[in-house]
All heavy atoms as an XYZ file, in Angstrom:
875
protein
N      42.534     36.876     67.089
C      42.740     36.621     65.671
C      42.966     35.126     65.490
O      43.684     34.498     66.255
C      43.946     37.421     65.195
C      44.393     37.062     63.808
S      45.756     38.028     63.119
C      46.733     38.523     64.477
N      42.369     34.586     64.444
C      42.520     33.153     64.198
C      43.922     32.841     63.676
O      44.617     33.719     63.144
C      41.478     32.680     63.188
O      41.828     33.093     61.884
N      44.292     31.601     63.820
C      45.596     31.161     63.337
C      45.694     31.328     61.823
O      46.738     31.761     61.313
C      45.843     29.697     63.733
C      47.161     29.099     63.258
C      48.343     29.884     63.824
C      47.258     27.639     63.638
N      44.619     31.037     61.103
C      44.644     31.178     59.638
C      44.846     32.639     59.246
O      45.613     32.944     58.336
C      43.361     30.599     59.007
C      43.291     29.096     59.264
C      43.304     30.885     57.520
C      41.988     28.463     58.843
N      44.180     33.558     59.933
C      44.349     34.988     59.658
C      45.793     35.416     59.920
O      46.381     36.152     59.125
C      43.388     35.810     60.505
N      46.349     34.939     61.025
C      47.738     35.266     61.347
C      48.682     34.717     60.290
O      49.587     35.423     59.818
C      48.104     34.716     62.728
C      49.560     34.920     63.146
C      49.902     36.402     63.221
C      49.826     34.230     64.471
N      48.485     33.469     59.878
C      49.353     32.863     58.865
C      49.256     33.600     57.531
O      50.277     33.822     56.864
C      49.022     31.382     58.690
C      49.390     30.480     59.874
C      48.893     29.059     59.631
C      50.884     30.500     60.132
N      48.058     33.986     57.132
C      47.904     34.746     55.885
C      48.569     36.111     55.988
O      49.190     36.580     55.034
C      46.424     34.914     55.547
C      45.852     33.922     54.563
C      44.346     34.106     54.436
C      46.510     34.014     53.214
N      48.450     36.736     57.138
C      49.083     38.038     57.354
C      50.601     37.918     57.256
O      51.262     38.724     56.586
C      48.665     38.605     58.727
O      47.239     38.725     58.759
C      49.290     39.955     58.989
N      51.149     36.890     57.891
C      52.600     36.651     57.811
C      53.005     36.319     56.373
O      54.042     36.778     55.897
C      53.025     35.546     58.802
C      54.458     35.115     58.571
C      52.825     36.024     60.236
N      52.181     35.550     55.669
C      52.463     35.225     54.264
C      52.576     36.487     53.419
O      53.482     36.616     52.596
C      51.379     34.307     53.693
C      51.475     34.043     52.182
C      52.730     33.240     51.853
C      50.233     33.350     51.681
N      51.677     37.434     53.634
C      51.733     38.693     52.880
C      53.052     39.407     53.168
O      53.710     39.912     52.251
C      50.523     39.598     53.207
C      50.681     40.978     52.573
C      49.230     38.938     52.726
N      53.474     39.437     54.428
C      54.748     40.076     54.774
C      55.920     39.359     54.106
O      56.810     40.004     53.537
C      54.929     40.107     56.290
N      55.909     38.037     54.143
C      56.998     37.255     53.529
C      57.019     37.479     52.016
O      58.097     37.643     51.419
C      56.859     35.758     53.881
C      57.794     34.901     53.058
C      57.108     35.544     55.365
N      55.856     37.494     51.390
C      55.796     37.766     49.951
C      56.420     39.120     49.625
O      57.178     39.251     48.657
C      54.350     37.746     49.450
C      53.704     36.395     49.235
C      52.211     36.548     48.951
C      54.391     35.659     48.082
N      56.139     40.110     50.440
C      56.679     41.443     50.164
C      58.180     41.532     50.436
O      58.886     42.286     49.758
C      55.853     42.515     50.872
C      54.608     42.784     50.104
N      53.544     41.912     50.112
C      54.293     43.755     49.235
C      52.615     42.363     49.292
N      53.049     43.478     48.746
N      58.662     40.756     51.359
C      60.123     40.674     51.519
C      60.747     39.996     50.303
O      61.823     40.404     49.836
C      60.477     39.923     52.798
C      60.177     40.669     54.094
C      60.412     39.761     55.291
C      61.016     41.932     54.190
N      60.081     38.989     49.768
C      60.542     38.320     48.549
C      60.522     39.290     47.372
O      61.472     39.341     46.584
C      59.671     37.094     48.276
C      60.029     36.340     47.027
C      61.271     35.728     46.882
C      59.127     36.237     45.975
C      61.604     35.020     45.733
C      59.451     35.535     44.824
C      60.688     34.928     44.704
O      61.010     34.247     43.566
N      59.455     40.104     47.261
C      59.402     41.102     46.191
C      60.548     42.092     46.336
O      61.148     42.514     45.339
C      58.071     41.856     46.200
C      56.849     41.001     46.026
C      55.623     41.417     46.531
C      56.891     39.775     45.377
C      54.479     40.647     46.385
C      55.755     38.992     45.230
C      54.545     39.430     45.732
N      60.861     42.469     47.578
C      61.992     43.370     47.820
C      63.267     42.771     47.249
O      64.008     43.447     46.522
C      62.144     43.629     49.317
C      63.366     44.437     49.753
C      63.030     45.280     50.963
C      64.554     43.558     50.059
N      63.530     41.517     47.559
C      64.753     40.857     47.075
C      64.752     40.785     45.549
O      65.754     41.102     44.903
C      64.907     39.450     47.701
C      66.030     38.674     47.046
C      65.137     39.568     49.206
N      63.636     40.384     44.973
C      63.548     40.292     43.506
C      63.806     41.637     42.848
O      64.562     41.732     41.871
C      62.168     39.786     43.083
C      61.910     38.303     43.127
C      60.439     38.014     42.847
C      62.786     37.560     42.125
N      63.181     42.680     43.358
C      63.257     43.978     42.706
C      64.541     44.744     43.018
O      65.042     45.472     42.160
C      62.028     44.813     43.084
C      60.759     44.212     42.517
C      59.481     44.782     43.074
O      59.509     45.491     44.117
O      58.425     44.524     42.475
N      65.090     44.563     44.199
C      66.297     45.308     44.559
C      67.581     44.590     44.171
O      68.571     45.250     43.840
C      66.310     45.606     46.059
C      65.240     46.589     46.481
S      65.418     47.118     48.186
C      66.716     48.335     48.007
N      67.577     43.263     44.230
C      68.837     42.537     44.061
C      68.856     41.568     42.881
O      69.930     41.202     42.408
C      69.164     41.775     45.352
C      69.193     42.669     46.556
C      68.212     42.586     47.528
C      70.181     43.630     46.708
C      68.214     43.426     48.638
C      70.203     44.474     47.809
C      69.220     44.373     48.773
N      67.697     41.116     42.430
C      67.662     40.101     41.370
C      67.014     40.592     40.082
O      66.768     39.799     39.177
C      66.930     38.847     41.876
C      67.499     38.198     43.124
C      66.626     37.040     43.575
C      68.933     37.746     42.883
N      66.727     41.869     39.983
C      66.011     42.426     38.843
C      66.687     42.102     37.509
O      66.015     41.759     36.544
C      65.895     43.942     39.012
C      65.055     44.615     37.986
C      65.499     45.363     36.933
C      63.632     44.641     37.901
N      64.440     45.842     36.207
C      63.271     45.410     36.789
C      62.618     44.072     38.672
C      61.960     45.635     36.413
C      61.308     44.299     38.300
C      60.991     45.066     37.185
N      68.005     42.198     37.457
C      68.729     41.956     36.202
C      69.294     40.534     36.113
O      69.988     40.213     35.155
C      69.887     42.963     36.031
O      70.768     42.845     37.156
C      69.362     44.392     35.923
N      68.998     39.713     37.094
C      69.472     38.321     37.119
C      68.420     37.413     36.481
O      67.265     37.809     36.321
C      69.737     37.871     38.558
C      70.625     38.773     39.365
C      72.075     38.626     38.949
N      72.898     39.612     39.592
C      73.927     39.338     40.339
N      74.278     38.091     40.555
N      74.630     40.312     40.870
N      68.796     36.176     36.162
C      67.841     35.270     35.493
C      66.498     35.122     36.205
O      65.446     35.162     35.551
C      68.603     33.944     35.434
C      70.042     34.355     35.357
C      70.140     35.579     36.242
N      66.486     34.973     37.528
C      65.212     34.822     38.241
C      64.355     36.084     38.114
O      63.148     36.012     37.880
C      65.433     34.468     39.716
C      64.159     34.263     40.540
C      63.297     33.141     39.958
C      64.512     33.976     41.992
N      64.974     37.240     38.266
C      64.243     38.500     38.116
C      63.728     38.696     36.705
O      62.587     39.123     36.500
N      64.554     38.383     35.722
C      64.135     38.517     34.322
C      62.945     37.615     34.022
O      61.971     38.036     33.393
C      65.293     38.183     33.380
C      66.492     39.128     33.420
C      67.629     38.574     32.575
C      66.097     40.522     32.966
N      63.019     36.382     34.497
C      61.936     35.422     34.252
C      60.662     35.828     34.991
O      59.569     35.817     34.415
C      62.376     34.027     34.684
C      61.321     32.964     34.466
C      61.803     31.607     34.926
C      60.684     30.590     34.808
N      61.026     29.335     35.433
N      60.803     36.194     36.260
C      59.643     36.545     37.077
C      58.873     37.722     36.488
O      57.644     37.701     36.427
C      60.084     36.880     38.515
O      60.739     35.740     39.066
C      58.906     37.265     39.391
N      59.602     38.735     36.053
C      58.956     39.954     35.564
C      58.886     40.012     34.036
O      58.497     41.027     33.473
C      59.659     41.189     36.136
C      59.522     41.271     37.620
C      60.573     40.913     38.448
C      58.327     41.676     38.204
C      60.445     40.976     39.831
C      58.187     41.739     39.576
C      59.248     41.389     40.390
N      59.263     38.917     33.390
C      59.181     38.799     31.925
C      59.872     39.967     31.227
O      59.314     40.598     30.337
C      57.728     38.671     31.494
C      57.039     37.469     32.097
C      55.575     37.426     31.787
N      54.968     36.244     32.420
C      53.685     36.090     32.584
N      52.832     36.977     32.149
N      53.220     35.003     33.163
N      61.081     40.250     31.683
C      61.876     41.355     31.144
C      62.983     40.849     30.252
O      63.464     39.725     30.409
C      62.522     42.155     32.282
C      61.655     43.274     32.779
O      60.798     43.786     32.063
N      61.869     43.667     34.018
N      63.431     41.698     29.362
C      64.655     41.445     28.609
C      65.804     42.027     29.431
O      65.592     42.928     30.253
C      64.620     42.142     27.241
O      64.556     43.569     27.447
C      63.434     41.669     26.406
N      67.026     41.541     29.209
C      68.159     42.119     29.936
C      68.302     43.632     29.701
O      68.619     44.369     30.631
C      69.363     41.358     29.383
C      68.797     40.040     28.940
C      67.420     40.365     28.429
N      68.005     44.069     28.496
C      68.128     45.497     28.180
C      67.091     46.327     28.947
O      67.431     47.361     29.541
C      67.950     45.733     26.664
C      69.010     45.075     25.804
C      68.792     43.570     25.612
O      67.654     43.086     25.774
O      69.777     42.875     25.316
N      65.863     45.878     28.935
C      64.814     46.600     29.656
C      65.084     46.580     31.157
O      64.899     47.587     31.847
C      63.441     45.994     29.360
C      62.307     46.736     30.026
C      60.959     46.133     29.697
C      59.858     46.844     30.453
N      58.563     46.185     30.279
N      65.527     45.436     31.659
C      65.824     45.329     33.091
C      66.929     46.294     33.496
O      66.847     46.925     34.554
C      66.198     43.894     33.445
N      67.930     46.417     32.678
C      69.045     47.316     32.997
C      68.584     48.771     33.020
O      68.962     49.534     33.907
C      70.191     47.137     32.000
C      71.441     47.889     32.370
C      71.970     47.566     33.766
O      71.982     46.395     34.175
O      72.376     48.517     34.478
N      67.729     49.149     32.072
C      67.284     50.546     32.031
C      66.275     50.869     33.135
O      66.112     52.038     33.485
C      66.672     50.919     30.663
O      65.544     50.094     30.413
C      67.682     50.770     29.546
N      65.616     49.859     33.688
C      64.617     50.094     34.742
C      65.107     49.649     36.124
O      64.339     49.653     37.082
C      63.305     49.354     34.406
O      63.569     47.955     34.260
C      62.671     49.897     33.136
N      66.373     49.297     36.215
C      66.940     48.757     37.450
C      66.733     49.674     38.659
O      66.310     49.230     39.727
C      68.434     48.488     37.231
C      69.167     47.871     38.374
C      70.631     47.607     38.027
N      71.311     48.764     37.469
C      71.818     49.764     38.184
N      71.729     49.745     39.496
N      72.411     50.782     37.597
N      66.974     50.954     38.519
C      66.850     51.888     39.636
C      65.384     52.039     40.052
O      65.069     52.079     41.248
C      67.470     53.255     39.281
C      67.213     54.280     40.371
C      68.969     53.097     39.047
N      64.485     52.091     39.077
C      63.055     52.175     39.387
C      62.590     50.929     40.140
O      61.819     51.024     41.097
C      62.241     52.347     38.113
C      62.453     53.655     37.347
C      61.732     53.600     36.007
C      61.990     54.836     38.161
N      63.054     49.772     39.696
C      62.670     48.517     40.351
C      63.200     48.471     41.782
O      62.502     48.011     42.691
C      63.196     47.322     39.553
N      64.426     48.941     41.984
C      64.986     48.954     43.338
C      64.152     49.847     44.257
O      63.890     49.499     45.415
C      66.438     49.413     43.304
N      63.715     50.983     43.747
C      62.859     51.878     44.526
C      61.536     51.193     44.873
O      61.065     51.256     46.008
C      62.612     53.164     43.730
C      61.910     54.209     44.548
O      62.364     54.578     45.626
N      60.804     54.704     44.034
N      60.963     50.518     43.906
C      59.719     49.780     44.136
C      59.936     48.669     45.164
O      59.090     48.428     46.024
C      59.229     49.191     42.817
C      57.906     48.499     42.904
C      57.392     48.146     41.523
O      57.174     49.018     40.695
N      57.228     46.860     41.281
N      61.071     47.999     45.071
C      61.395     46.956     46.040
C      61.488     47.506     47.454
O      61.040     46.866     48.415
N      62.057     48.687     47.585
C      62.163     49.318     48.893
C      60.776     49.568     49.485
O      60.527     49.292     50.663
C      62.944     50.627     48.788
C      63.242     51.350     50.088
C      64.112     50.502     51.002
C      63.912     52.683     49.802
N      59.855     50.036     48.658
C      58.485     50.251     49.134
C      57.819     48.940     49.544
O      57.078     48.898     50.520
C      57.640     50.974     48.075
C      57.964     52.439     47.986
C      58.683     52.945     46.912
C      57.570     53.314     48.994
C      58.995     54.292     46.838
C      57.883     54.662     48.916
C      58.590     55.151     47.836
O      58.900     56.479     47.780
N      58.083     47.869     48.811
C      57.558     46.566     49.220
C      58.115     46.160     50.573
O      57.418     45.561     51.393
C      57.847     45.499     48.153
C      56.846     45.550     47.032
O      55.646     45.571     47.266
N      57.324     45.565     45.804
N      59.366     46.499     50.818
C      59.960     46.231     52.123
C      59.274     47.018     53.231
O      59.060     46.512     54.337
N      58.896     48.275     52.941
C      58.173     49.072     53.934
C      56.808     48.461     54.244
O      56.360     48.485     55.394
C      57.993     50.514     53.457
C      59.269     51.308     53.410
C      59.485     52.231     52.398
C      60.259     51.147     54.368
C      60.652     52.980     52.340
C      61.434     51.882     54.327
C      61.631     52.807     53.308
N      56.135     47.915     53.225
C      54.855     47.259     53.463
C      55.043     46.055     54.392
O      54.279     45.867     55.339
C      54.215     46.827     52.143
C      53.743     47.968     51.237
C      53.332     47.425     49.876
C      52.616     48.745     51.886
N      56.055     45.255     54.114
C      56.348     44.097     54.970
C      56.692     44.558     56.387
O      56.234     43.966     57.367
C      57.493     43.276     54.380
N      57.485     45.609     56.487
C      57.885     46.113     57.805
C      56.676     46.569     58.610
O      56.591     46.310     59.816
C      58.883     47.253     57.652
N      55.737     47.239     57.965
C      54.532     47.678     58.672
C      53.760     46.507     59.240
O      53.279     46.560     60.383
N      53.657     45.446     58.460
C      52.941     44.255     58.936
C      53.687     43.611     60.094
O      53.103     43.310     61.144
C      52.741     43.250     57.782
C      51.787     43.836     56.736
C      52.224     41.910     58.303
C      51.751     43.066     55.428
N      54.974     43.394     59.911
C      55.766     42.705     60.939
C      55.825     43.529     62.226
O      55.598     42.992     63.322
C      57.191     42.384     60.411
C      58.089     41.894     61.535
C      57.121     41.357     59.284
N      56.109     44.804     62.115
C      56.189     45.646     63.311
C      54.834     45.685     64.014
O      54.754     45.565     65.246
C      56.692     47.068     62.973
C      56.510     48.021     64.141
C      58.147     47.019     62.539
N      53.765     45.814     63.251
C      52.430     45.819     63.846
C      52.129     44.539     64.600
O      51.543     44.570     65.687
N      52.545     43.403     64.033
C      52.330     42.125     64.721
C      53.178     42.027     65.983
O      52.696     41.604     67.033
C      52.642     40.953     63.783
C      51.654     40.700     62.645
C      52.197     39.640     61.695
C      50.285     40.298     63.179
N      54.443     42.425     65.880
C      55.369     42.286     67.014
C      54.967     43.174     68.188
O      55.016     42.740     69.343
C      56.822     42.572     66.561
C      57.756     42.714     67.755
C      57.311     41.477     65.628
N      54.572     44.410     67.895
C      54.238     45.315     69.009
C      52.747     45.294     69.348
O      52.297     46.059     70.202
C      54.715     46.764     68.739
C      53.964     47.397     67.572
C      56.218     46.805     68.534
C      54.263     48.877     67.375
N      52.007     44.420     68.700
C      50.594     44.264     69.023
C      49.736     45.454     68.630
O      48.884     45.882     69.415
N      49.974     45.988     67.448
C      49.197     47.133     66.956
C      48.376     46.721     65.735
O      48.814     46.866     64.589
C      50.131     48.290     66.591
C      50.773     48.949     67.776
C      49.731     49.624     68.652
O      48.796     50.246     68.180
N      49.902     49.495     69.959
N      47.171     46.199     65.959
C      46.358     45.723     64.840
C      46.016     46.811     63.822
O      45.842     46.520     62.648
C      45.102     45.162     65.499
C      45.100     45.637     66.890
C      46.513     45.998     67.246
N      45.942     48.067     64.264
C      45.645     49.151     63.320
C      46.774     49.287     62.294
O      46.519     49.493     61.101
C      45.404     50.486     64.066
C      45.302     51.645     63.097
C      44.160     50.390     64.923
N      48.013     49.166     62.739
C      49.156     49.240     61.827
C      49.142     48.072     60.846
O      49.402     48.250     59.651
C      50.473     49.271     62.608
C      51.763     49.316     61.781
C      51.774     50.506     60.832
C      52.975     49.341     62.715
N      48.824     46.880     61.342
C      48.744     45.704     60.472
C      47.645     45.900     59.436
O      47.850     45.670     58.240
C      48.514     44.417     61.288
C      48.343     43.221     60.373
C      49.655     44.186     62.271
N      46.481     46.333     59.876
C      45.353     46.549     58.975
C      45.680     47.615     57.939
O      45.402     47.448     56.741
C      44.088     46.945     59.769
O      43.785     45.876     60.670
C      42.919     47.203     58.860
N      46.276     48.717     58.372
C      46.668     49.772     57.445
C      47.657     49.248     56.408
O      47.512     49.512     55.211
C      47.276     50.964     58.199
C      47.819     52.019     57.287
C      46.956     52.887     56.624
C      49.187     52.137     57.079
C      47.456     53.853     55.767
C      49.689     53.106     56.215
C      48.823     53.971     55.566
N      48.654     48.497     56.858
C      49.661     47.959     55.937
C      49.041     46.985     54.946
O      49.360     47.018     53.744
C      50.788     47.283     56.722
O      51.431     48.224     57.555
N      48.144     46.126     55.414
C      47.456     45.197     54.511
C      46.587     45.957     53.512
O      46.534     45.599     52.329
C      46.603     44.203     55.302
C      47.363     43.112     56.061
C      46.412     42.363     56.996
C      48.044     42.149     55.101
N      45.930     47.008     53.966
C      45.118     47.822     53.056
C      45.995     48.487     51.996
O      45.610     48.560     50.813
C      44.327     48.866     53.839
N      47.180     48.943     52.382
C      48.116     49.517     51.413
C      48.543     48.471     50.384
O      48.680     48.780     49.192
C      49.349     50.085     52.133
S      49.018     51.594     53.057
N      48.741     47.235     50.828
C      49.076     46.144     49.910
C      47.942     45.935     48.907
O      48.179     45.760     47.702
C      49.383     44.840     50.681
C      49.461     43.649     49.733
C      50.678     44.981     51.472
N      46.710     45.974     49.381
C      45.562     45.801     48.485
C      45.539     46.921     47.435
O      45.366     46.662     46.241
C      44.231     45.755     49.269
C      43.041     45.775     48.321
C      44.191     44.523     50.162
N      45.736     48.153     47.868
C      45.740     49.282     46.931
C      46.873     49.122     45.921
O      46.674     49.297     44.713
C      45.855     50.624     47.689
C      46.075     51.779     46.720
C      44.613     50.866     48.534
N      48.052     48.756     46.389
C      49.190     48.560     45.482
C      48.907     47.432     44.494
O      49.228     47.542     43.305
C      50.457     48.264     46.284
N      48.306     46.346     44.974
C      47.970     45.228     44.096
C      46.932     45.593     43.058
O      47.012     45.180     41.901
N      45.953     46.384     43.457
C      44.919     46.831     42.504
C      45.522     47.763     41.456
O      45.238     47.635     40.259
C      43.785     47.535     43.242
S      42.761     46.426     44.234
N      46.374     48.673     41.887
C      47.003     49.579     40.930
C      47.945     48.821     39.992
O      47.986     49.085     38.786
C      47.757     50.712     41.632
C      48.304     51.696     40.633
C      47.463     52.587     39.988
C      49.657     51.689     40.298
C      47.959     53.461     39.039
C      50.153     52.567     39.356
C      49.303     53.451     38.727
O      49.786     54.317     37.781
N      48.678     47.861     40.541
C      49.554     47.035     39.702
C      48.763     46.241     38.679
O      49.184     46.100     37.521
N      47.610     45.741     39.082
C      46.754     45.001     38.148
C      46.248     45.918     37.045
O      46.181     45.534     35.880
C      45.586     44.368     38.894
N      45.907     47.140     37.416
C      45.409     48.117     36.446
C      46.510     48.582     35.493
O      46.291     48.691     34.291
C      44.815     49.317     37.191
C      44.607     50.535     36.335
C      43.548     50.598     35.436
C      45.481     51.618     36.413
C      43.369     51.726     34.632
C      45.299     52.736     35.621
C      44.253     52.787     34.732
O      44.077     53.890     33.939
N      47.696     48.834     36.040
C      48.737     49.485     35.251
C      49.746     48.538     34.608
O      50.406     48.921     33.641
C      49.489     50.497     36.123
O      50.131     49.831     37.196
N      49.870     47.314     35.121
C      50.904     46.411     34.614
C      50.324     45.084     34.143
O      50.424     44.732     32.969
C      52.009     46.166     35.668
C      53.065     45.220     35.135
C      52.640     47.474     36.117
N      49.752     44.323     35.066
C      49.259     42.987     34.728
C      48.206     42.549     35.735
O      48.370     42.748     36.943
C      50.424     41.987     34.748
O      49.960     40.666     34.686
N      47.166     41.914     35.233
C      46.102     41.430     36.122
C      46.598     40.381     37.099
O      46.021     40.206     38.169
C      44.949     40.876     35.303
C      44.168     41.952     34.608
C      42.960     41.377     33.925
N      42.253     42.439     33.234
C      41.512     42.256     32.178
N      41.362     41.050     31.678
N      40.899     43.264     31.616
N      47.657     39.686     36.751
C      48.140     38.643     37.663
C      48.681     39.233     38.965
O      48.716     38.550     39.982
C      49.140     37.718     36.972
C      50.519     38.228     36.852
C      51.400     37.240     36.086
N      52.690     37.859     35.922
C      53.829     37.318     36.257
N      53.847     36.084     36.708
N      54.952     37.971     36.125
N      49.052     40.511     38.942
C      49.507     41.165     40.171
C      48.385     41.172     41.207
O      48.635     41.016     42.401
C      50.019     42.592     39.881
C      51.313     42.507     39.063
C      50.234     43.382     41.171
C      51.839     43.834     38.581
N      47.153     41.331     40.743
C      46.020     41.316     41.670
C      45.966     39.988     42.417
O      45.791     39.960     43.630
C      44.702     41.559     40.920
C      43.505     41.597     41.828
C      43.211     42.746     42.555
C      42.686     40.495     41.974
C      42.118     42.788     43.404
C      41.588     40.525     42.821
C      41.305     41.680     43.535
N      46.129     38.901     41.687
C      46.053     37.573     42.302
C      47.224     37.326     43.258
O      47.050     36.749     44.328
C      46.018     36.480     41.222
C      44.811     36.574     40.306
S      43.237     36.582     41.174
C      43.215     34.957     41.854
N      48.400     37.753     42.870
C      49.603     37.476     43.652
C      49.717     38.396     44.865
O      50.115     37.968     45.946
C      50.861     37.607     42.760
C      50.843     36.518     41.689
C      52.140     37.555     43.579
C      51.859     36.724     40.583
N      49.364     39.660     44.691
C      49.600     40.639     45.741
C      48.319     40.993     46.510
O      48.316     40.960     47.743
C      50.201     41.907     45.130
C      50.664     42.921     46.139
C      51.395     44.087     45.481
O      51.282     44.318     44.284
N      52.151     44.812     46.276
N      47.260     41.335     45.810
C      46.068     41.847     46.487
C      45.218     40.755     47.128
O      44.733     40.935     48.253
C      45.222     42.667     45.519
N      45.033     39.631     46.447
C      44.133     38.593     46.975
C      44.581     38.070     48.344
O      43.754     37.991     49.263
C      43.917     37.450     45.953
C      43.248     36.250     46.589
C      43.082     37.957     44.773
N      45.862     37.728     48.536
C      46.246     37.276     49.891
C      45.995     38.343     50.961
O      45.563     38.027     52.072
C      47.734     36.964     49.768
C      47.939     36.673     48.317
C      46.982     37.582     47.596
N      46.236     39.610     50.622
C      46.006     40.681     51.591
C      44.514     40.856     51.872
O      44.111     41.089     53.018
C      46.618     41.983     51.096
N      43.685     40.758     50.834
C      42.233     40.846     51.032
C      41.754     39.717     51.932
O      40.985     39.945     52.880
C      41.493     40.820     49.673
C      41.763     42.112     48.894
C      39.992     40.607     49.870
C      41.332     42.054     47.443
N      42.217     38.516     51.663
C      41.823     37.361     52.501
C      42.276     37.562     53.946
O      41.531     37.282     54.885
C      42.392     36.063     51.934
C      41.795     35.599     50.601
C      42.563     34.408     50.074
C      40.320     35.279     50.757
N      43.504     38.050     54.120
C      44.004     38.303     55.477
C      43.137     39.351     56.178
O      42.782     39.181     57.352
C      45.458     38.750     55.437
N      42.774     40.417     55.474
C      41.923     41.457     56.078
C      40.556     40.896     56.460
O      40.050     41.174     57.547
C      41.755     42.621     55.103
C      42.930     43.583     54.997
C      42.740     44.514     53.801
C      43.093     44.378     56.287
N      39.967     40.127     55.573
C      38.646     39.550     55.856
C      38.712     38.622     57.062
O      37.887     38.715     57.985
C      38.092     38.806     54.612
C      36.884     37.959     54.971
C      37.751     39.799     53.518
N      39.707     37.749     57.091
C      39.818     36.810     58.211
C      40.159     37.516     59.523
O      39.705     37.094     60.585
C      40.836     35.719     57.892
C      40.411     34.731     56.815
C      41.540     33.783     56.464
C      39.179     33.959     57.261
N      40.929     38.589     59.444
C      41.246     39.345     60.656
C      39.996     40.045     61.192
O      39.861     40.256     62.396
C      42.340     40.388     60.380
C      43.709     39.766     60.143
C      44.727     40.834     59.739
N      44.878     41.841     60.760
C      45.636     41.703     61.853
N      46.316     40.603     62.062
N      45.712     42.692     62.736
N      39.085     40.417     60.298
C      37.865     41.116     60.705
C      36.818     40.194     61.317
O      35.940     40.653     62.048
C      37.268     41.852     59.507
N      36.904     38.908     61.005
C      35.897     37.957     61.522
C      36.093     37.658     63.003
O      37.103     37.699     63.571
C      35.958     36.647     60.727
C      35.585     36.771     59.259
C      35.739     35.422     58.565
C      34.164     37.289     59.100
């Protein structure tokens, strides 16, 4: 695997750990409100849902990291593919910018890993 593919793969994992923190711990805080363009009232009513979503983002990151550490490219590829699906669904159901932030880095990582 090329260094660029590895760096992009790690970037996707780091992004998903960041999403975990935003959604589980900062959802109702100023950074979370600004990032997700929420009002304090909406953030408070959706706090538990966001925490659950953050946990799933953590699982995506864990799949990538564990796959890299134990040398299981199939696990890494599967986890990156799950990120792409999540990014596409987020773009469809919430905002197109999710595709750029979440799916595009994972797609690039998958393409570079395949070369």
